PyMOL Python script that loads the backbone (N, CA, C, O; Angstrom):
from pymol import cmd

cmd.read_pdbstr("""\
ATOM      1  N   MET A   1       0.900  -1.272  -0.079  1.00  0.00           N
ATOM      2  CA  MET A   1       0.021  -0.157  -0.086  1.00  0.00           C
ATOM      3  C   MET A   1       1.021   0.938  -0.323  1.00  0.00           C
ATOM      4  O   MET A   1       2.164   0.729   0.083  1.00  0.00           O
ATOM      5  N   ALA A   2       0.783   1.957  -0.859  1.00  0.00           N
ATOM      6  CA  ALA A   2       1.550   3.241  -1.041  1.00  0.00           C
ATOM      7  C   ALA A   2       1.118   4.400   0.244  1.00  0.00           C
ATOM      8  O   ALA A   2       0.074   4.443   0.894  1.00  0.00           O
ATOM      9  N   ALA A   3       1.927   4.994   0.299  1.00  0.00           N
ATOM     10  CA  ALA A   3       1.658   6.199   1.432  1.00  0.00           C
ATOM     11  C   ALA A   3       0.653   7.316   1.311  1.00  0.00           C
ATOM     12  O   ALA A   3       1.139   7.865   0.322  1.00  0.00           O
ATOM     13  N   PRO A   4      -0.332   7.991   1.594  1.00  0.00           N
ATOM     14  CA  PRO A   4      -1.162   8.914   1.053  1.00  0.00           C
ATOM     15  C   PRO A   4      -0.702   9.777   0.433  1.00  0.00           C
ATOM     16  O   PRO A   4      -1.455  10.252  -0.417  1.00  0.00           O
ATOM     17  N   GLY A   5       0.537  10.307   0.532  1.00  0.00           N
ATOM     18  CA  GLY A   5       1.167  11.703   0.410  1.00  0.00           C
ATOM     19  C   GLY A   5       2.782  11.356   0.774  1.00  0.00           C
ATOM     20  O   GLY A   5       3.342  10.310   1.100  1.00  0.00           O
ATOM     21  N   PRO A   6       3.230  12.657   0.573  1.00  0.00           N
ATOM     22  CA  PRO A   6       5.089  12.584   1.359  1.00  0.00           C
ATOM     23  C   PRO A   6       4.769  12.517   2.624  1.00  0.00           C
ATOM     24  O   PRO A   6       3.760  12.959   3.174  1.00  0.00           O
ATOM     25  N   VAL A   7       5.710  11.917   3.097  1.00  0.00           N
ATOM     26  CA  VAL A   7       6.427  11.110   4.540  1.00  0.00           C
ATOM     27  C   VAL A   7       7.735  11.613   4.731  1.00  0.00           C
ATOM     28  O   VAL A   7       8.767  11.577   4.061  1.00  0.00           O
ATOM     29  N   LEU A   8       7.365  12.166   5.997  1.00  0.00           N
ATOM     30  CA  LEU A   8       8.467  12.420   7.053  1.00  0.00           C
ATOM     31  C   LEU A   8       8.410  11.887   7.965  1.00  0.00           C
ATOM     32  O   LEU A   8       7.341  11.730   8.556  1.00  0.00           O
ATOM     33  N   CYS A   9       9.818  11.316   8.492  1.00  0.00           N
ATOM     34  CA  CYS A   9      10.389  10.328   9.380  1.00  0.00           C
ATOM     35  C   CYS A   9      11.127  11.142  10.410  1.00  0.00           C
ATOM     36  O   CYS A   9      12.304  11.295  10.086  1.00  0.00           O
ATOM     37  N   LEU A  10      10.815  11.684  11.498  1.00  0.00           N
ATOM     38  CA  LEU A  10      11.936  12.386  12.356  1.00  0.00           C
ATOM     39  C   LEU A  10      12.188  11.463  13.259  1.00  0.00           C
ATOM     40  O   LEU A  10      11.324  10.673  13.640  1.00  0.00           O
ATOM     41  N   LEU A  11      13.420  11.471  13.700  1.00  0.00           N
ATOM     42  CA  LEU A  11      14.110  10.405  14.740  1.00  0.00           C
ATOM     43  C   LEU A  11      14.941  11.296  15.702  1.00  0.00           C
ATOM     44  O   LEU A  11      15.542  12.349  15.489  1.00  0.00           O
ATOM     45  N   ASP A  12      14.802  10.600  16.749  1.00  0.00           N
ATOM     46  CA  ASP A  12      15.943  11.290  17.816  1.00  0.00           C
ATOM     47  C   ASP A  12      17.417  10.779  17.674  1.00  0.00           C
ATOM     48  O   ASP A  12      17.642   9.707  17.113  1.00  0.00           O
ATOM     49  N   VAL A  13      18.323  11.484  18.138  1.00  0.00           N
ATOM     50  CA  VAL A  13      19.599  11.161  17.720  1.00  0.00           C
ATOM     51  C   VAL A  13      20.002  10.513  18.955  1.00  0.00           C
ATOM     52  O   VAL A  13      20.110   9.290  18.871  1.00  0.00           O
ATOM     53  N   ASP A  14      20.262  11.065  20.135  1.00  0.00           N
ATOM     54  CA  ASP A  14      21.069  10.288  21.408  1.00  0.00           C
ATOM     55  C   ASP A  14      19.599   9.066  21.948  1.00  0.00           C
ATOM     56  O   ASP A  14      18.404   9.306  22.121  1.00  0.00           O
ATOM     57  N   GLY A  15      20.294   7.932  22.061  1.00  0.00           N
ATOM     58  CA  GLY A  15      19.590   7.080  22.447  1.00  0.00           C
ATOM     59  C   GLY A  15      18.506   6.210  21.427  1.00  0.00           C
ATOM     60  O   GLY A  15      17.896   5.218  21.822  1.00  0.00           O
ATOM     61  N   THR A  16      18.413   6.658  20.328  1.00  0.00           N
ATOM     62  CA  THR A  16      17.550   6.310  19.254  1.00  0.00           C
ATOM     63  C   THR A  16      18.621   5.782  17.832  1.00  0.00           C
ATOM     64  O   THR A  16      18.855   4.682  17.333  1.00  0.00           O
ATOM     65  N   LEU A  17      18.993   6.922  17.589  1.00  0.00           N
ATOM     66  CA  LEU A  17      20.077   6.691  16.002  1.00  0.00           C
ATOM     67  C   LEU A  17      21.696   6.397  16.943  1.00  0.00           C
ATOM     68  O   LEU A  17      22.679   5.933  16.364  1.00  0.00           O
ATOM     69  N   THR A  18      21.702   6.628  17.885  1.00  0.00           N
ATOM     70  CA  THR A  18      23.406   6.386  18.248  1.00  0.00           C
ATOM     71  C   THR A  18      23.205   6.007  19.830  1.00  0.00           C
ATOM     72  O   THR A  18      22.096   6.147  20.344  1.00  0.00           O
ATOM     73  N   THR A  19      24.127   5.607  20.447  1.00  0.00           N
ATOM     74  CA  THR A  19      24.067   5.242  21.801  1.00  0.00           C
ATOM     75  C   THR A  19      24.527   6.678  22.271  1.00  0.00           C
ATOM     76  O   THR A  19      25.656   6.982  21.887  1.00  0.00           O
ATOM     77  N   PRO A  20      23.825   7.664  23.071  1.00  0.00           N
ATOM     78  CA  PRO A  20      24.302   8.754  23.627  1.00  0.00           C
ATOM     79  C   PRO A  20      25.725   9.234  23.520  1.00  0.00           C
ATOM     80  O   PRO A  20      26.596   8.642  24.157  1.00  0.00           O
ATOM     81  N   GLN A  21      25.989  10.152  22.842  1.00  0.00           N
ATOM     82  CA  GLN A  21      26.871  10.852  22.786  1.00  0.00           C
ATOM     83  C   GLN A  21      27.949  10.351  22.139  1.00  0.00           C
ATOM     84  O   GLN A  21      29.047  10.902  22.231  1.00  0.00           O
ATOM     85  N   GLN A  22      27.726   9.116  21.327  1.00  0.00           N
ATOM     86  CA  GLN A  22      28.671   8.714  20.277  1.00  0.00           C
ATOM     87  C   GLN A  22      28.282   8.566  18.911  1.00  0.00           C
ATOM     88  O   GLN A  22      27.139   8.754  18.496  1.00  0.00           O
ATOM     89  N   LYS A  23      29.380   8.184  18.146  1.00  0.00           N
ATOM     90  CA  LYS A  23      29.219   8.508  16.421  1.00  0.00           C
ATOM     91  C   LYS A  23      28.167   7.429  16.153  1.00  0.00           C
ATOM     92  O   LYS A  23      27.940   6.565  17.000  1.00  0.00           O
ATOM     93  N   ILE A  24      27.502   7.474  14.945  1.00  0.00           N
ATOM     94  CA  ILE A  24      26.469   6.495  14.517  1.00  0.00           C
ATOM     95  C   ILE A  24      27.192   5.009  14.131  1.00  0.00           C
ATOM     96  O   ILE A  24      28.377   5.029  13.799  1.00  0.00           O
ATOM     97  N   THR A  25      26.671   4.092  14.166  1.00  0.00           N
ATOM     98  CA  THR A  25      27.330   3.153  13.841  1.00  0.00           C
ATOM     99  C   THR A  25      26.910   2.730  12.202  1.00  0.00           C
ATOM    100  O   THR A  25      25.792   2.892  11.713  1.00  0.00           O
ATOM    101  N   LYS A  26      28.180   2.114  11.460  1.00  0.00           N
ATOM    102  CA  LYS A  26      27.765   1.466  10.213  1.00  0.00           C
ATOM    103  C   LYS A  26      26.456   0.804   9.929  1.00  0.00           C
ATOM    104  O   LYS A  26      25.770   0.978   8.922  1.00  0.00           O
ATOM    105  N   GLU A  27      26.194   0.018  10.948  1.00  0.00           N
ATOM    106  CA  GLU A  27      24.890  -0.839  10.395  1.00  0.00           C
ATOM    107  C   GLU A  27      23.494   0.452  10.195  1.00  0.00           C
ATOM    108  O   GLU A  27      22.761   0.541   9.210  1.00  0.00           O
ATOM    109  N   MET A  28      23.452   1.260  11.343  1.00  0.00           N
ATOM    110  CA  MET A  28      22.524   2.398  11.134  1.00  0.00           C
ATOM    111  C   MET A  28      22.728   3.042  10.245  1.00  0.00           C
ATOM    112  O   MET A  28      21.776   3.237   9.489  1.00  0.00           O
ATOM    113  N   ASP A  29      23.765   3.535   9.990  1.00  0.00           N
ATOM    114  CA  ASP A  29      24.041   4.523   8.720  1.00  0.00           C
ATOM    115  C   ASP A  29      23.549   3.870   7.450  1.00  0.00           C
ATOM    116  O   ASP A  29      22.657   4.429   6.811  1.00  0.00           O
ATOM    117  N   ASP A  30      24.174   2.488   6.953  1.00  0.00           N
ATOM    118  CA  ASP A  30      23.882   1.747   5.999  1.00  0.00           C
ATOM    119  C   ASP A  30      21.890   1.827   6.102  1.00  0.00           C
ATOM    120  O   ASP A  30      21.246   2.010   5.068  1.00  0.00           O
ATOM    121  N   PHE A  31      21.212   1.665   7.424  1.00  0.00           N
ATOM    122  CA  PHE A  31      19.826   1.648   7.367  1.00  0.00           C
ATOM    123  C   PHE A  31      19.180   3.207   7.034  1.00  0.00           C
ATOM    124  O   PHE A  31      18.156   3.311   6.359  1.00  0.00           O
ATOM    125  N   LEU A  32      19.640   3.977   7.389  1.00  0.00           N
ATOM    126  CA  LEU A  32      19.113   5.203   6.984  1.00  0.00           C
ATOM    127  C   LEU A  32      19.134   6.023   5.594  1.00  0.00           C
ATOM    128  O   LEU A  32      18.362   6.877   5.155  1.00  0.00           O
ATOM    129  N   GLN A  33      20.788   5.206   4.850  1.00  0.00           N
ATOM    130  CA  GLN A  33      20.742   5.698   3.795  1.00  0.00           C
ATOM    131  C   GLN A  33      19.794   4.772   2.529  1.00  0.00           C
ATOM    132  O   GLN A  33      19.745   5.032   1.327  1.00  0.00           O
ATOM    133  N   LYS A  34      19.194   3.795   3.170  1.00  0.00           N
ATOM    134  CA  LYS A  34      18.113   2.751   2.414  1.00  0.00           C
ATOM    135  C   LYS A  34      16.626   3.395   2.642  1.00  0.00           C
ATOM    136  O   LYS A  34      15.754   3.489   1.779  1.00  0.00           O
ATOM    137  N   LEU A  35      16.543   3.815   4.002  1.00  0.00           N
ATOM    138  CA  LEU A  35      15.420   4.514   4.222  1.00  0.00           C
ATOM    139  C   LEU A  35      14.940   5.878   3.266  1.00  0.00           C
ATOM    140  O   LEU A  35      13.822   6.052   2.781  1.00  0.00           O
ATOM    141  N   ARG A  36      16.129   6.779   3.151  1.00  0.00           N
ATOM    142  CA  ARG A  36      15.920   8.126   2.849  1.00  0.00           C
ATOM    143  C   ARG A  36      15.892   8.108   1.291  1.00  0.00           C
ATOM    144  O   ARG A  36      15.820   9.219   0.767  1.00  0.00           O
ATOM    145  N   GLN A  37      15.948   6.762   0.266  1.00  0.00           N
ATOM    146  CA  GLN A  37      16.072   6.700  -0.932  1.00  0.00           C
ATOM    147  C   GLN A  37      13.931   6.367  -0.839  1.00  0.00           C
ATOM    148  O   GLN A  37      13.166   6.279  -1.799  1.00  0.00           O
ATOM    149  N   LYS A  38      13.709   6.301   0.146  1.00  0.00           N
ATOM    150  CA  LYS A  38      11.730   5.957  -0.096  1.00  0.00           C
ATOM    151  C   LYS A  38      11.001   7.175   0.711  1.00  0.00           C
ATOM    152  O   LYS A  38       9.922   7.616   0.317  1.00  0.00           O
ATOM    153  N   ILE A  39      11.562   7.611   1.691  1.00  0.00           N
ATOM    154  CA  ILE A  39      11.045   8.636   2.611  1.00  0.00           C
ATOM    155  C   ILE A  39      11.834   9.726   2.783  1.00  0.00           C
ATOM    156  O   ILE A  39      12.961   9.492   2.346  1.00  0.00           O
ATOM    157  N   LYS A  40      11.699  11.041   3.325  1.00  0.00           N
ATOM    158  CA  LYS A  40      12.352  12.133   3.858  1.00  0.00           C
ATOM    159  C   LYS A  40      12.700  11.388   5.406  1.00  0.00           C
ATOM    160  O   LYS A  40      12.140  10.445   5.964  1.00  0.00           O
ATOM    161  N   ILE A  41      13.795  12.187   5.801  1.00  0.00           N
ATOM    162  CA  ILE A  41      13.819  11.798   7.275  1.00  0.00           C
ATOM    163  C   ILE A  41      14.751  12.683   7.884  1.00  0.00           C
ATOM    164  O   ILE A  41      15.793  12.964   7.292  1.00  0.00           O
ATOM    165  N   GLY A  42      14.436  13.243   9.223  1.00  0.00           N
ATOM    166  CA  GLY A  42      14.866  14.208   9.581  1.00  0.00           C
ATOM    167  C   GLY A  42      15.305  13.860  11.345  1.00  0.00           C
ATOM    168  O   GLY A  42      14.607  13.051  11.956  1.00  0.00           O
ATOM    169  N   VAL A  43      16.413  14.494  11.998  1.00  0.00           N
ATOM    170  CA  VAL A  43      16.349  14.390  13.408  1.00  0.00           C
ATOM    171  C   VAL A  43      15.917  15.669  14.180  1.00  0.00           C
ATOM    172  O   VAL A  43      15.853  16.816  13.738  1.00  0.00           O
ATOM    173  N   VAL A  44      15.613  15.183  15.523  1.00  0.00           N
ATOM    174  CA  VAL A  44      15.419  16.070  16.282  1.00  0.00           C
ATOM    175  C   VAL A  44      15.631  15.964  17.846  1.00  0.00           C
ATOM    176  O   VAL A  44      15.288  14.813  18.116  1.00  0.00           O
ATOM    177  N   GLY A  45      15.953  16.480  18.791  1.00  0.00           N
ATOM    178  CA  GLY A  45      16.394  16.357  20.038  1.00  0.00           C
ATOM    179  C   GLY A  45      17.154  17.658  20.426  1.00  0.00           C
ATOM    180  O   GLY A  45      17.142  18.689  19.753  1.00  0.00           O
ATOM    181  N   ARG A  46      17.892  17.455  21.733  1.00  0.00           N
ATOM    182  CA  ARG A  46      18.312  18.533  22.367  1.00  0.00           C
ATOM    183  C   ARG A  46      19.790  19.077  21.704  1.00  0.00           C
ATOM    184  O   ARG A  46      20.350  19.970  22.339  1.00  0.00           O
ATOM    185  N   LEU A  47      20.448  18.583  20.460  1.00  0.00           N
ATOM    186  CA  LEU A  47      21.628  18.229  20.486  1.00  0.00           C
ATOM    187  C   LEU A  47      22.081  19.968  19.925  1.00  0.00           C
ATOM    188  O   LEU A  47      21.016  20.577  19.826  1.00  0.00           O
ATOM    189  N   ASP A  48      23.129  20.787  19.595  1.00  0.00           N
ATOM    190  CA  ASP A  48      22.909  21.505  18.482  1.00  0.00           C
ATOM    191  C   ASP A  48      23.665  20.845  17.675  1.00  0.00           C
ATOM    192  O   ASP A  48      24.371  19.861  17.896  1.00  0.00           O
ATOM    193  N   PHE A  49      23.378  21.785  16.156  1.00  0.00           N
ATOM    194  CA  PHE A  49      23.450  21.602  14.973  1.00  0.00           C
ATOM    195  C   PHE A  49      24.932  20.781  14.871  1.00  0.00           C
ATOM    196  O   PHE A  49      25.047  19.830  14.098  1.00  0.00           O
ATOM    197  N   GLU A  50      26.118  21.263  15.776  1.00  0.00           N
ATOM    198  CA  GLU A  50      27.723  20.901  15.589  1.00  0.00           C
ATOM    199  C   GLU A  50      27.412  19.612  16.243  1.00  0.00           C
ATOM    200  O   GLU A  50      27.965  18.624  15.761  1.00  0.00           O
ATOM    201  N   GLU A  51      26.700  19.461  17.160  1.00  0.00           N
ATOM    202  CA  GLU A  51      26.864  17.732  18.163  1.00  0.00           C
ATOM    203  C   GLU A  51      26.200  16.953  16.951  1.00  0.00           C
ATOM    204  O   GLU A  51      26.773  15.878  16.772  1.00  0.00           O
ATOM    205  N   VAL A  52      25.251  17.163  16.146  1.00  0.00           N
ATOM    206  CA  VAL A  52      24.325  16.373  15.443  1.00  0.00           C
ATOM    207  C   VAL A  52      25.248  16.031  14.507  1.00  0.00           C
ATOM    208  O   VAL A  52      25.678  14.878  14.452  1.00  0.00           O
ATOM    209  N   GLN A  53      25.731  17.177  13.509  1.00  0.00           N
ATOM    210  CA  GLN A  53      27.066  17.051  12.657  1.00  0.00           C
ATOM    211  C   GLN A  53      28.275  15.794  13.053  1.00  0.00           C
ATOM    212  O   GLN A  53      28.708  14.940  12.279  1.00  0.00           O
ATOM    213  N   GLU A  54      28.580  15.968  14.267  1.00  0.00           N
ATOM    214  CA  GLU A  54      29.659  14.788  14.875  1.00  0.00           C
ATOM    215  C   GLU A  54      29.364  13.767  14.997  1.00  0.00           C
ATOM    216  O   GLU A  54      30.176  12.937  14.588  1.00  0.00           O
ATOM    217  N   GLN A  55      28.010  13.230  15.639  1.00  0.00           N
ATOM    218  CA  GLN A  55      27.205  12.105  15.530  1.00  0.00           C
ATOM    219  C   GLN A  55      27.190  11.682  14.184  1.00  0.00           C
ATOM    220  O   GLN A  55      28.049  10.876  13.826  1.00  0.00           O
ATOM    221  N   LEU A  56      26.423  12.061  13.453  1.00  0.00           N
ATOM    222  CA  LEU A  56      25.969  11.762  12.272  1.00  0.00           C
ATOM    223  C   LEU A  56      26.916  11.501  11.143  1.00  0.00           C
ATOM    224  O   LEU A  56      26.928  10.517  10.405  1.00  0.00           O
ATOM    225  N   GLY A  57      27.782  12.638  11.128  1.00  0.00           N
ATOM    226  CA  GLY A  57      28.499  12.957  10.330  1.00  0.00           C
ATOM    227  C   GLY A  57      27.969  14.013   9.326  1.00  0.00           C
ATOM    228  O   GLY A  57      26.822  14.057   8.882  1.00  0.00           O
ATOM    229  N   SER A  58      29.064  14.918   9.022  1.00  0.00           N
ATOM    230  CA  SER A  58      28.521  15.939   8.355  1.00  0.00           C
ATOM    231  C   SER A  58      28.242  16.241   6.886  1.00  0.00           C
ATOM    232  O   SER A  58      27.765  17.247   6.361  1.00  0.00           O
ATOM    233  N   ASP A  59      28.723  14.955   6.307  1.00  0.00           N
ATOM    234  CA  ASP A  59      28.034  14.277   4.739  1.00  0.00           C
ATOM    235  C   ASP A  59      26.764  14.073   4.705  1.00  0.00           C
ATOM    236  O   ASP A  59      26.160  14.083   3.633  1.00  0.00           O
ATOM    237  N   HIS A  60      26.170  13.859   5.851  1.00  0.00           N
ATOM    238  CA  HIS A  60      24.964  13.570   6.207  1.00  0.00           C
ATOM    239  C   HIS A  60      23.653  14.716   6.763  1.00  0.00           C
ATOM    240  O   HIS A  60      22.450  14.512   6.599  1.00  0.00           O
ATOM    241  N   VAL A  61      24.365  16.122   7.551  1.00  0.00           N
ATOM    242  CA  VAL A  61      23.609  16.569   7.944  1.00  0.00           C
ATOM    243  C   VAL A  61      23.717  17.984   7.290  1.00  0.00           C
ATOM    244  O   VAL A  61      24.780  18.575   7.096  1.00  0.00           O
ATOM    245  N   TRP A  62      22.238  18.530   6.919  1.00  0.00           N
ATOM    246  CA  TRP A  62      22.774  19.791   6.710  1.00  0.00           C
ATOM    247  C   TRP A  62      21.657  20.504   6.789  1.00  0.00           C
ATOM    248  O   TRP A  62      20.566  20.019   6.488  1.00  0.00           O
ATOM    249  N   SER A  63      21.897  22.415   7.433  1.00  0.00           N
ATOM    250  CA  SER A  63      20.866  22.989   7.608  1.00  0.00           C
ATOM    251  C   SER A  63      19.612  23.646   6.643  1.00  0.00           C
ATOM    252  O   SER A  63      18.647  24.196   7.174  1.00  0.00           O
TER     253      SER A  63
END
""", "prot")
cmd.dss("prot")
cmd.show_as("cartoon", "prot")
cmd.util.cbc("prot")
cmd.orient("prot")
């Protein structure tokens, strides 16, 4: 079944995408790369932009 319209998936960084204050794992990065081919994804949380870039990689995070 197709989605009724554009889908945006928002994910928390610390404790969801990464272990708190750690860099993203290769497995999670691979999963997110596959997911973003199907839907738009974004991250939310208490971290500032630079901290998110550090944890997820600056090649995946844009403002």
